[in-house]
C-alpha positions as CSV (number, residue, x, y, z in Angstrom):
1,X,-83.5,30.6,-135.8
2,X,-86.2,29.5,-134.4
3,X,-84.4,27.3,-132.1
4,X,-87.4,26.1,-129.7
5,X,-89.6,25.4,-132.4
6,X,-86.8,23.1,-134.1
7,X,-86.2,21.5,-130.5
8,X,-90.1,20.8,-130.2
9,X,-90.4,19.5,-133.5
10,X,-87.1,17.1,-133.0
11,X,-89.0,16.3,-129.4
12,X,-92.2,15.3,-131.5
13,X,-90.6,13.3,-133.9
14,X,-88.3,11.2,-131.6
15,X,-91.1,10.5,-129.1
16,X,-93.7,9.5,-132.2
17,X,-90.7,7.4,-133.3
18,X,-90.3,6.0,-130.0
19,X,-93.9,5.4,-129.8
20,X,-94.2,3.2,-133.0
21,X,-90.9,1.4,-131.8
22,X,-91.8,0.2,-128.3
23,X,-95.3,-1.3,-130.2
24,X,-93.8,-2.7,-133.0
25,X,-91.1,-5.6,-131.9
26,X,-93.2,-6.8,-129.2
27,X,-93.6,-10.0,-130.6
28,X,-91.7,-13.2,-131.0
29,X,-88.6,-13.0,-131.6
30,X,-87.6,-9.8,-131.0
31,X,-88.6,-7.8,-127.8
32,X,-88.6,-4.1,-127.5
33,X,-86.2,-2.4,-124.9
34,X,-89.0,-0.7,-123.2
35,X,-92.3,-2.3,-122.2
36,X,-95.1,-2.0,-124.5
37,X,-97.5,-0.2,-122.1
38,X,-94.9,2.8,-121.4
39,X,-97.1,5.6,-123.3
40,X,-100.3,4.1,-121.1
41,X,-98.4,4.0,-118.0
42,X,-97.6,7.6,-118.4
43,X,-101.5,8.8,-119.3
44,X,-103.2,10.0,-116.4
45,X,-106.4,9.8,-118.2
46,X,-106.8,6.2,-118.9
47,X,-104.8,5.1,-115.8
48,X,-106.6,7.1,-113.1
49,X,-110.3,6.4,-115.0
50,X,-109.8,2.7,-115.7
51,X,-108.3,2.6,-111.9
52,X,-112.1,4.0,-110.8
53,X,-114.4,2.0,-113.0
54,X,-112.7,-1.2,-112.1
55,X,-112.4,-0.5,-108.5
56,X,-108.9,-1.2,-108.5
57,X,-105.3,0.7,-108.4
58,X,-103.6,0.3,-111.6
59,X,-99.7,-1.0,-111.5
60,X,-97.5,2.0,-112.9
61,X,-100.0,4.6,-111.7
62,X,-97.5,6.6,-110.2
63,X,-96.0,7.5,-113.4
64,X,-99.1,9.3,-114.6
65,X,-99.5,11.3,-111.5
66,X,-95.7,12.1,-112.1
67,X,-96.7,13.6,-115.3
68,X,-99.4,15.5,-113.8
69,X,-96.9,17.0,-111.3
70,X,-94.5,17.9,-114.2
71,X,-97.4,19.8,-116.2
72,X,-98.2,21.9,-112.8
73,X,-94.7,22.9,-113.0
74,X,-94.2,23.2,-116.8
75,X,-97.4,23.6,-118.1
76,X,-99.1,21.5,-120.8
77,X,-96.1,20.2,-122.6
78,X,-97.3,16.8,-123.1
79,X,-99.8,17.8,-126.1
80,X,-97.0,20.1,-127.7
81,X,-94.0,18.4,-127.0
82,X,-94.7,14.4,-126.3
83,X,-98.3,13.4,-127.5
84,X,-98.0,11.0,-130.9
85,X,-101.5,11.9,-132.1
86,X,-100.8,15.9,-131.8
87,X,-97.4,15.3,-133.7
88,X,-99.5,13.4,-136.4
89,X,-102.4,16.5,-136.4
90,X,-99.6,19.1,-136.8
91,X,-98.2,17.2,-139.5
92,X,-101.5,17.1,-141.6
93,X,-102.1,20.7,-140.7
94,X,-98.6,21.6,-142.3
95,X,-99.4,19.7,-145.1
96,X,-102.9,21.1,-145.8
97,X,-101.5,24.8,-145.2
98,X,-105.2,25.7,-144.6
99,X,-105.5,28.4,-141.9
100,X,-109.4,28.7,-140.5
101,X,-109.7,31.8,-138.3
102,X,-112.7,31.2,-135.6
103,X,-113.8,34.1,-133.6
104,X,-113.0,34.3,-129.8
105,X,-116.6,33.5,-129.1
106,X,-116.2,30.3,-131.1
107,X,-113.2,29.2,-129.7
108,X,-114.3,29.7,-126.2
109,X,-117.5,27.3,-127.3
110,X,-115.1,24.7,-128.7
111,X,-112.8,24.6,-125.7
112,X,-115.8,23.9,-123.7
113,X,-116.8,20.9,-125.3
114,X,-114.1,18.9,-124.0
115,X,-114.6,19.4,-120.5
116,X,-118.0,18.1,-120.6
117,X,-116.6,15.1,-122.3
118,X,-114.2,14.8,-119.6
119,X,-116.7,15.0,-117.0
120,X,-118.9,12.9,-118.7
121,X,-116.6,10.3,-118.5
122,X,-115.5,10.6,-114.7
123,X,-119.5,10.0,-114.4
124,X,-119.2,7.0,-116.5
125,X,-116.2,5.6,-114.3
126,X,-117.8,6.2,-111.1
127,X,-120.7,4.3,-112.4
128,X,-118.2,1.4,-113.2
129,X,-118.5,2.1,-117.0
130,X,-114.9,2.6,-118.6
131,X,-115.3,4.7,-121.7
132,X,-112.1,6.8,-121.6
133,X,-110.8,4.4,-124.4
134,X,-113.2,6.2,-126.8
135,X,-111.6,9.7,-126.7
136,X,-108.2,8.9,-125.3
137,X,-105.5,9.8,-127.8
138,X,-102.7,7.5,-126.9
139,X,-105.1,4.5,-127.5
140,X,-106.6,5.8,-130.8
141,X,-103.1,6.2,-131.9
142,X,-101.9,2.7,-130.5
143,X,-105.2,1.0,-131.7
144,X,-103.8,2.6,-135.8
145,X,-100.4,1.5,-135.4
146,X,-101.1,-1.9,-134.1
147,X,-104.2,-2.8,-136.4
148,X,-103.3,-0.8,-139.4
149,X,-99.9,0.8,-139.9
150,X,-97.8,-1.9,-138.8
151,X,-99.9,-5.0,-140.8
152,X,-100.0,-2.3,-143.9
153,X,-96.3,-1.7,-144.1
154,X,-95.1,-5.5,-142.9
155,X,-97.3,-6.9,-145.8
156,X,-96.1,-4.2,-148.3
157,X,-92.3,-4.9,-147.6
158,X,-92.9,-8.3,-147.7
159,X,-94.7,-8.4,-151.2
160,X,-92.3,-5.8,-152.8
161,X,-89.3,-8.0,-151.4
162,X,-91.0,-11.2,-152.7
163,X,-91.8,-9.7,-156.2
164,X,-88.2,-8.7,-157.2
165,X,-86.7,-11.8,-155.6
166,X,-88.8,-13.9,-157.9
167,X,-89.2,-11.8,-160.8
168,X,-85.6,-11.1,-161.1
169,X,-84.4,-14.2,-159.6
170,X,-82.5,-12.2,-156.7
171,X,-81.8,-15.0,-154.6
172,X,-78.4,-13.5,-153.4
173,X,-77.8,-10.7,-151.1
174,X,-81.0,-9.2,-151.4
175,X,-82.6,-12.6,-150.1
176,X,-80.2,-12.6,-147.5
177,X,-81.4,-9.2,-146.6
178,X,-84.6,-9.9,-146.6
179,X,-84.4,-12.9,-144.3
180,X,-82.9,-10.7,-141.7
181,X,-85.8,-8.3,-142.2
182,X,-88.4,-11.1,-141.5
183,X,-86.3,-11.9,-138.2
184,X,-86.9,-8.4,-137.2
185,X,-89.7,-6.1,-138.1
186,X,-91.0,-7.7,-140.9
187,X,-91.6,-10.8,-138.5
188,X,-94.6,-9.1,-136.6
189,X,-97.0,-11.5,-138.7
190,X,-100.0,-10.0,-138.7
191,X,-101.8,-9.5,-142.1
192,X,-105.6,-9.3,-141.1
193,X,-107.6,-7.2,-138.6
194,X,-111.6,-7.5,-139.1
195,X,-112.7,-4.0,-139.2
196,X,-109.6,-2.5,-139.5
197,X,-111.3,-0.2,-142.1
198,X,-113.4,1.6,-139.6
199,X,-110.6,1.7,-137.0
200,X,-108.6,3.7,-139.8
201,X,-111.4,5.8,-140.8
202,X,-111.7,6.9,-137.5
203,X,-108.4,7.8,-137.1
204,X,-108.4,9.4,-140.6
205,X,-111.1,11.7,-139.4
206,X,-109.3,12.9,-136.3
207,X,-106.1,13.6,-138.1
208,X,-108.0,15.6,-140.3
209,X,-110.0,17.7,-138.1
210,X,-107.1,20.2,-138.5
211,X,-108.9,21.2,-141.8
212,X,-111.5,22.5,-139.7
213,X,-109.3,24.5,-137.5
214,X,-106.0,24.1,-136.3
215,X,-105.2,21.4,-133.6
216,X,-109.1,20.9,-133.8
217,X,-108.9,17.9,-131.7
218,X,-107.0,19.0,-129.4
219,X,-108.8,22.3,-128.6
220,X,-112.3,20.9,-128.5
221,X,-112.5,17.1,-128.1
222,X,-109.4,15.5,-126.3
223,X,-110.2,14.8,-122.7
224,X,-106.8,14.0,-121.9
225,X,-105.8,17.8,-123.0
226,X,-108.7,19.0,-120.8
227,X,-107.3,17.2,-117.9
228,X,-104.0,18.6,-118.6
229,X,-105.6,21.9,-119.4
230,X,-107.0,21.7,-115.7
231,X,-103.6,21.3,-113.9
232,X,-101.6,23.6,-116.7
233,X,-104.0,26.7,-115.8
234,X,-101.9,27.0,-112.5
235,X,-98.6,26.0,-113.5
236,X,-95.4,28.0,-112.7
237,X,-94.3,28.8,-116.3
238,X,-96.2,31.5,-118.0
239,X,-96.1,33.9,-121.0
240,X,-94.5,37.3,-120.9
241,X,-95.2,40.5,-123.1
242,X,-92.6,42.9,-122.7
243,X,-93.5,45.0,-125.3
244,X,-96.0,44.7,-127.9
245,X,-96.1,46.1,-131.3
246,X,-100.1,45.6,-132.1
247,X,-99.6,43.4,-135.0
248,X,-101.8,40.6,-133.4
249,X,-99.4,37.8,-135.3
250,X,-99.2,35.8,-132.4
251,X,-103.1,35.7,-131.9
252,X,-103.4,35.3,-135.4
253,X,-101.2,32.1,-135.8
254,X,-101.7,30.4,-132.5
255,X,-102.7,26.9,-133.4
256,X,-104.5,26.5,-130.3
257,X,-106.6,29.7,-130.1
258,X,-105.3,30.3,-126.9
259,X,-104.3,34.2,-127.0
260,X,-107.2,36.3,-126.6
261,X,-108.1,39.9,-128.2
262,X,-106.4,41.6,-125.3
263,X,-103.4,39.3,-126.3
264,X,-103.9,38.2,-122.6
265,X,-103.7,34.2,-123.1
266,X,-105.3,31.1,-121.5
267,X,-102.4,29.4,-120.1
268,X,-104.2,25.8,-119.9
269,X,-104.5,25.9,-123.7
270,X,-101.4,26.7,-124.2
271,X,-99.3,23.7,-125.4
272,X,-96.2,25.5,-125.6
273,X,-95.3,25.6,-128.8
274,X,-93.3,28.2,-129.0
275,X,-94.5,29.8,-132.1
276,X,-95.6,33.4,-130.6
277,X,-92.0,33.7,-129.3
278,X,-90.7,34.2,-132.9
279,X,-93.9,35.7,-134.3
280,X,-93.6,38.8,-132.4
281,X,-91.9,41.5,-134.4
282,X,-89.9,42.9,-131.2
283,X,-88.8,39.9,-129.7
284,X,-90.1,40.8,-126.9
285,X,-92.6,37.7,-126.1
286,X,-90.8,34.8,-123.5
287,X,-91.7,32.4,-120.9
288,X,-90.4,32.7,-117.7
289,X,-91.0,30.8,-114.2
290,X,-93.5,32.3,-111.4
291,X,-96.0,31.8,-108.9
292,X,-99.2,30.9,-110.1
293,X,-101.2,34.0,-110.5
294,X,-105.1,33.6,-109.4
295,X,-107.3,34.1,-112.7
296,X,-109.0,37.2,-112.9
297,X,-112.6,38.1,-113.0
298,X,-114.6,39.5,-115.6
299,X,-115.5,43.2,-115.0
300,X,-119.1,42.0,-114.2
301,X,-118.5,40.8,-111.1
302,X,-121.8,39.2,-111.3
303,X,-120.6,36.9,-114.3
304,X,-119.3,33.2,-113.5
305,X,-115.9,32.6,-114.0
306,X,-115.1,30.3,-117.0
307,X,-113.0,27.7,-117.3
308,X,-110.9,27.8,-120.9
309,X,-114.2,29.6,-122.5
310,X,-117.5,28.5,-122.4
311,X,-117.7,26.2,-119.4
312,X,-118.4,27.6,-116.2
313,X,-116.6,26.6,-112.8
314,X,-119.7,26.3,-111.4
315,X,-121.1,23.9,-114.0
316,X,-118.0,22.0,-114.2
317,X,-117.8,21.3,-110.3
318,X,-121.6,20.3,-110.7
319,X,-120.7,17.4,-113.1
320,X,-117.8,15.9,-111.1
321,X,-120.3,16.2,-107.9
322,X,-122.6,14.3,-109.9
323,X,-119.8,11.5,-110.8
324,X,-119.1,10.9,-106.9
325,X,-122.6,11.0,-105.9
326,X,-122.9,8.2,-108.9
327,X,-120.7,6.1,-107.0
328,X,-122.5,3.7,-105.5
329,X,-124.7,2.9,-108.8
330,X,-121.9,1.0,-110.3
331,X,-122.4,-2.0,-107.8
332,X,-126.1,-2.4,-109.0
333,X,-124.8,-3.4,-112.4
334,X,-126.0,-6.5,-113.9
335,X,-122.6,-8.8,-114.9
336,X,-122.0,-9.2,-118.7
337,X,-121.8,-12.7,-120.1
338,X,-119.3,-13.6,-122.6
339,X,-120.7,-14.4,-125.9
340,X,-117.0,-14.6,-128.1
341,X,-113.9,-16.1,-126.5
342,X,-111.7,-13.8,-124.8
343,X,-108.1,-14.1,-124.5
344,X,-106.4,-16.7,-121.9
345,X,-107.1,-15.6,-118.4
346,X,-110.1,-13.3,-118.6
347,X,-112.2,-14.7,-116.1
348,X,-115.1,-12.1,-115.2
349,X,-116.7,-10.4,-118.3
350,X,-117.9,-7.4,-116.8
351,X,-114.4,-6.7,-115.1
352,X,-112.7,-7.2,-118.5
353,X,-115.1,-4.8,-120.2
354,X,-114.4,-2.2,-117.2
355,X,-110.7,-2.5,-117.8
356,X,-109.7,-3.1,-121.1
357,X,-109.0,0.2,-122.9
358,X,-109.0,-1.4,-126.6
359,X,-105.8,-0.3,-127.5
360,X,-105.1,-3.3,-129.9
361,X,-101.6,-4.4,-128.2
362,X,-102.7,-7.9,-127.6
363,X,-104.1,-8.3,-131.1
364,X,-101.1,-7.1,-132.4
365,X,-98.7,-9.3,-130.7
366,X,-100.9,-12.5,-131.2
367,X,-98.5,-14.5,-133.1
368,X,-101.2,-16.6,-135.0
369,X,-103.5,-13.4,-135.6
370,X,-106.6,-14.7,-133.8
371,X,-107.2,-12.3,-131.4
372,X,-109.5,-9.9,-133.6
373,X,-111.1,-6.8,-132.8
374,X,-115.0,-7.0,-131.9
375,X,-117.6,-4.7,-133.3
376,X,-121.3,-5.8,-132.3
377,X,-120.3,-9.5,-131.7
378,X,-120.3,-9.0,-127.8
379,X,-122.7,-5.9,-127.5
380,X,-122.0,-1.9,-127.7
381,X,-120.1,-2.2,-124.3
382,X,-117.5,-4.6,-125.9
383,X,-116.5,-2.8,-129.1
384,X,-113.0,-3.3,-130.3
385,X,-112.3,-5.6,-127.4
386,X,-110.0,-8.7,-128.4
387,X,-111.9,-12.1,-129.0
388,X,-110.6,-15.5,-129.9
389,X,-111.6,-16.3,-133.9
390,X,-110.2,-19.8,-134.3
391,X,-110.9,-19.6,-137.9
392,X,-108.4,-16.7,-138.5
393,X,-105.7,-18.5,-135.8
394,X,-105.7,-20.3,-132.6
395,X,-104.5,-19.6,-128.8
396,X,-100.7,-20.4,-129.1
397,X,-100.2,-22.9,-126.3
398,X,-96.7,-21.9,-125.5
399,X,-97.5,-18.5,-125.8
400,X,-98.2,-15.6,-123.2
401,X,-97.7,-12.4,-125.0
402,X,-101.2,-10.9,-125.0
403,X,-101.2,-10.9,-120.9
404,X,-97.7,-9.1,-121.0
405,X,-98.7,-6.4,-123.0
406,X,-102.0,-5.3,-121.7
407,X,-101.3,-2.2,-120.0
408,X,-104.3,-2.2,-117.5
409,X,-104.3,-5.8,-116.6
410,X,-107.5,-6.4,-118.4
411,X,-105.5,-9.5,-119.4
412,X,-103.6,-11.1,-116.7
413,X,-99.8,-12.0,-116.7
414,X,-99.7,-15.4,-116.7
415,X,-96.5,-17.8,-116.4
416,X,-96.2,-20.5,-119.3
417,X,-97.5,-23.3,-116.4
418,X,-100.7,-21.1,-115.8
419,X,-101.4,-20.7,-119.4
420,X,-101.4,-24.1,-120.0
421,X,-103.8,-24.9,-117.7
422,X,-106.2,-21.8,-118.5
423,X,-109.2,-22.9,-120.3
424,X,-111.0,-20.5,-123.1
425,X,-113.7,-22.2,-123.7
426,X,-114.6,-26.1,-124.7
427,X,-115.0,-27.7,-127.8
428,X,-117.3,-29.9,-129.4
429,X,-117.3,-32.3,-132.0
430,X,-120.7,-31.8,-134.5
431,X,-121.0,-35.6,-135.6
432,X,-123.6,-34.3,-138.6
433,X,-121.1,-33.2,-140.5
434,X,-117.5,-34.6,-139.2
435,X,-116.0,-36.6,-141.8
436,X,-115.3,-39.5,-139.6
437,X,-118.8,-39.5,-137.9
438,X,-121.2,-38.4,-140.8
439,X,-119.3,-39.8,-144.0
440,X,-117.1,-42.7,-142.4
441,X,-114.0,-41.1,-143.7
442,X,-110.5,-41.1,-142.1
443,X,-109.5,-38.3,-140.6
444,X,-107.4,-37.4,-137.3
445,X,-106.4,-33.9,-137.6
446,X,-108.1,-32.5,-134.7
447,X,-106.7,-35.1,-132.5
448,X,-103.3,-34.9,-134.1
449,X,-103.1,-31.0,-133.3
450,X,-104.4,-31.1,-129.5
451,X,-101.4,-29.9,-127.7
452,X,-102.4,-30.6,-124.2
453,X,-100.4,-33.3,-123.1
454,X,-103.4,-36.0,-122.4
455,X,-105.1,-35.0,-125.3
456,X,-108.4,-33.1,-124.8
457,X,-109.7,-35.0,-128.2
458,X,-109.6,-38.6,-127.8
459,X,-110.6,-41.1,-130.2
460,X,-113.0,-44.3,-130.1
461,X,-112.3,-47.7,-130.7
462,X,-113.7,-46.9,-133.9
463,X,-111.1,-44.0,-134.3
464,X,-114.1,-41.4,-134.2
465,X,-113.0,-38.2,-132.2
466,X,-114.9,-36.8,-129.1
467,X,-113.7,-34.1,-126.7
468,X,-112.8,-34.7,-122.9
469,X,-114.3,-31.6,-121.7
470,X,-112.1,-32.0,-118.4
471,X,-109.0,-31.7,-120.4
472,X,-109.9,-29.0,-123.0
473,X,-108.7,-25.7,-122.6
474,X,-110.3,-24.3,-125.4
475,X,-107.4,-23.2,-127.4
476,X,-109.3,-23.4,-130.8
477,X,-106.4,-25.4,-132.8
478,X,-108.5,-28.3,-133.8
479,X,-111.2,-25.7,-135.1
480,X,-108.5,-23.8,-137.0
481,X,-107.3,-27.3,-138.7
482,X,-110.5,-29.1,-139.1
483,X,-110.6,-29.7,-142.9
484,X,-114.4,-29.4,-143.0
485,X,-115.7,-26.4,-145.0
486,X,-117.3,-23.9,-144.9
487,X,-118.7,-24.7,-141.4
488,X,-115.8,-26.4,-139.2
489,X,-116.8,-29.9,-137.7
490,X,-115.5,-29.0,-134.4
491,X,-116.1,-25.7,-132.7
492,X,-114.8,-24.0,-129.5
493,X,-117.7,-22.4,-127.3
494,X,-116.8,-19.7,-124.8
495,X,-117.5,-20.1,-121.2
496,X,-120.4,-17.9,-119.7
497,X,-118.4,-15.7,-117.3
């Protein structure tokens, strides 16, 4: 039996299920047993580079450093045993059954790409621009789960139950079961996200990249894998071949192309899938603990030593030094100005952009579905950041969920009392289209729905609404409930931060 392979697959399935589970029930009325930012805190790539770009030490960064320490001991186990995106890529590869063979030189070239990506992200982080979210596998998977998978599953199940209950008059046990599910996982009431199709296509391209080569994303692109690879290169666990039959099955079937033509292997590229142990016809391949062995130089002493193939150590060190030399450039950045309504507590737009990793947690837990992903509404550097769209949903006055699930503190944690006093923007009545002001009709919708105790929306003696900017918190409920169409007669404008 392939016991280690079965154990690895079981580990992958459990961690993927855990990843989805802790993202799923983080909304009222159900809370998960683990914080929604659990996987982000054990992600050294996001935690370290977001800390650098934001000039802060993120809470929980110690957990990501522990992961690097474990990698130093065990090797690149996260990629093969834990990573949810790696699990999905393996599943897609198993379904396709396509075997694409690349030469050793092409594999070297592919492996070098992720180190350049890692170095470029490091440079941007030191400048003060956070782009780690673009390529991070945990962020990519979380965004897909939060903005695609959960809405699709909840909406699908909801429609199926409603169809059977109404069509066949199942208002007995099935209806009771449906109501029980609505209070659990079907209660995540987020059925719509703008641009979710783009997010899905982006994820699908990564998942299907295995059609180009096994674990293509992990081999060539993933910067988190590159970070783990650098540490795993000197790990204490290594592969040992006691007797070789020369069949080359291990090299042919290696999903990371980590085994060289001479059957030596790139330790930093090995994700400990354990396939080579069972592919070996002599059963003489094993993994054992030993002290780190310095990498051997090529026969040509003048040839530079390579890091995993195409990138030389000299080139990588040069890129990293460039990152440190650019450290001071970030302080001269022009401060960004908010063009959209941000979640509560976000005070400085540039700080928010530097710390937001676009994971989708805040948008998924927004109980009115008002938080939506941006595309170009706030510039290129604001892509996929959350913005409040009052026409879709308002900021619930009694809710603090978005700050509670933010893994980097881009949206601060606020107490309920702090949240109620936090201003997102200010509303203004457009008297040219307001039913009361323009058409002399009766309408008190905006004033009735205003949640502020002293009512930020006041009425004149003629019962015409106007906004007291000193009291308005910009929650957007007035804009959401305004009956005027297509353009609302009251609109919230963001503060310039």
